[in-house]
Every structure is written in C-alpha cells, then in structure tokens.
N, C-alpha and C positions, 0 to 999 in steps of 0.2 A: 859119735853118738847115740843118746837110749835114751828109753822110758825113767824116769826113777823108781816109782813103786803102785802100784796100782794090779790089776786086772791085766796089765800089759807089759809089766814089769820085767827090768834084762832087754826090751826089745832091741838091736839096735834100728838107729835111723837112720838113711840118707839124710843128704842134704842137697845145697847144693855147688854146684863147682866155680873160680872163678874171687880173683881180688875185691870185688866189690860186696861181697858176701861177707853176712859176720851173724854165725850159729850166735845165737846166746848160750851163755857158757855152763858150766854143769850144778856150779857154783851161785853165781844170780837167779838160775835158774830152781837152784833149790833154796833159794834165798826166796823168791818171792812163791811158793804153794806152801812154804812154811809160815807166810804170811795173810794166805790169806786160806787154809786149808779148809778151817771151818767153814768155808761158804760153799765152796764143792757141791759137794748130794746133791743129788737135782739140778741143777743148778745151768740153764741156758748159757752159751760159752760164742763170744766173736772171737775169730784172733783176726788181726784185720794186720796186711799188711803178710800172709801168714809166711813166705818162707818154704821150709820143711815143712812146718805145721805141729814142729818138734811141741810149742807149747798147750796149744787144741790139743793135741794127741793124750799129753800127761793130764792134761783136764780130764777128760774122757776114760782114763784108765784109773785116777782117783775118786773117780764116780761124778760128775757131767753128766745131765738127761742126751745131753746134745751140743752139739760145738756147730762153728760153720767157717769155714774157715778162705778168707777170699785177699789175693793174689792177683795182679795184671801179666804175672809171665806165666807165658805156660810150659817150660819147664819146672815154672816152681809146682803150677796144677800138676801134672804128671808126678812130680818124686812124692806128694800132699799124698796121691790120691794111693800109688804104691805104699807107703808110708800106711796112712788109715788101714791098706788089706794084709800087710805083713803083721797088722796089729791088730788082726781080725776085730778094726773098731768102728769101720766104713757106717755097722749100722747106723748106726748118730750123730751120720756127721752130712753134710752138706760143703756140697765144695763153688766157690765165684769164681771165673776169672769172670777179670774187667779192673775196672776204676775201682777208685773204692767210693770217690762221690758218687758214684751212680751205683755202686754195690747198695753205701746208706740209703741215699736217696726213696728207691726202686723196692727196697724193704719195710714192710712193717714189723718186722719182726723186735718186740723189746729185749733184751739183752742184761743177768747179772754180773758177767766179768766181762769186760772188753781187755784182750792184750796189744796191746797197739804198741806194735815196734819200724816204725816208715826208715828209711833210704838217711841216713845219719846227712845231715846237712841238706834235708830235701824240701824242706819249709811242711816240709805237710801236715806239720804236728798242728796250731795254729785251728788249720783248716779241718781236719779230722775228731778233733776235741771241739768245736761248733758244733757239729754233724752228731758226737755220738750223746751230746745232754738232749737230744733230741730221742735216743736209742736207746738208753739205760734205762731198767725197768728202779722204784724204788730204793734206794741203799742200795744201788751197784754198785760196783766195782769198776776200773778200770787202770788197766797196771799199765803205765806208760816208758819204755826203756830206751832213751837220748844216754848223747855224750854231754861231759860237766860243766861243757860252753855255749849249749845252749838253752837258754832261762827260756822259760813256760808258765804261763800264766800260773796265779796263786785257785783264779775260778772261771767256769764256762761256764756260764749259767746258772746252774744249780746244780752243777758238774763242778764238785770244788776239792782242790790236795790236803789231803792230810796229811800224807807224809812223805820224805825222799829220804831211799836209801840211797846210801853212796857205793859203787865197787872201782876203788882207783877211777881211773875217766870214766865210768857207765854213770851216769843215778837210773831209776830204778821213780818214777815220782805216780804215787799211790793215788788214784782221786777219788772218790765217793759222792755218787747221787740226792743228794739234802732235797728232803722232800718239807715244801712249806705247811708250817703248821694247821694252816685250816685244807691242806689235798689230804692229812694222814686221814 
C-alpha cells in the first residue's frame, strides 16, 4: 500500500496485521479520489475508522488542509502516527483514539470530506451516518465503503446519497450534505 499522488507520492504505508483487516484497495482508492479530486484543496477531512490512515493521508498529500484520524484500536493509532511521520504530514493531522460516537459527539469541528469505512457487518453504518449529518459543512461529502449486501438509506437528514460506485462485492456510496434553500 502506498500514497498514489501528491507531495507524499510513492511513500509506502504500513497497515494493520490480521484477517479482520481489510485496507481499501488501490483501485478503489484511485476511483474515490478521482471522484473528489476537485474538492480536496484546503479541505478539512475526517478519516473515521481510519485503520492505517491511508485515506486521510492520501487527502493530505493531495492538498487537504487538515485531516482528523479516529480509530479505537491502539495498534491502528500507532500505525497512523508512524505513517504520518513517514509521509511528513503530521503537522496537518490530529489523531484521536476512541470510539467514533464519543469522538464525534465531543468534537465541534465541521468537515468538508469524511471517509467512513467501519468494520463490515459491525452495524455502525447507520449510527455513524446519523451522527455525521451534524458534522458536515454545507455541500460536504461522506465517502462510505461497504459490502454490496449492506443496504444504506438514501438520506440521513440533509445528508443525501448522490451515487454508488460498485467494485465487485464492495460499494462506495457518496453522500452530499445538501443545504435547504433558506439556509444558503
């Protein structure tokens, strides 16, 4: 696994060991970043269930202003910190160890982009998307990776599904925070 492009291009990233770990493939990562590349410049990014931190690191490498990484695993936090150091992107990063619900509820930040990739079949999708509807900036995007047999709602408040991208048995659902006309 490596950083695809930007200022940290080509840097190899460490990942967690174990059968339960499923890093986003490079093919899927390239497709995700092709879909949002115009929205990355100076963006405030959240990498929720960050694992190795590869999605947030890729965003920083491509011009995001800041990335917040959240994971409940101590091993993941250590790997994220190591990957940030190796890519020299730690100055623009904040790493939070803890449960995603606590991290979102105890945080006043608003995000332009969120990468959401909880453990498959964990039941965290709906809860996370319901919490994220209050954490996204107007027109912010949530990029949610999930197995094809997990159905997600088309909307969570003003967070509305724009498109699904299918990669074999994986789907990337792209949500956008739509703002009511009277609030623009």
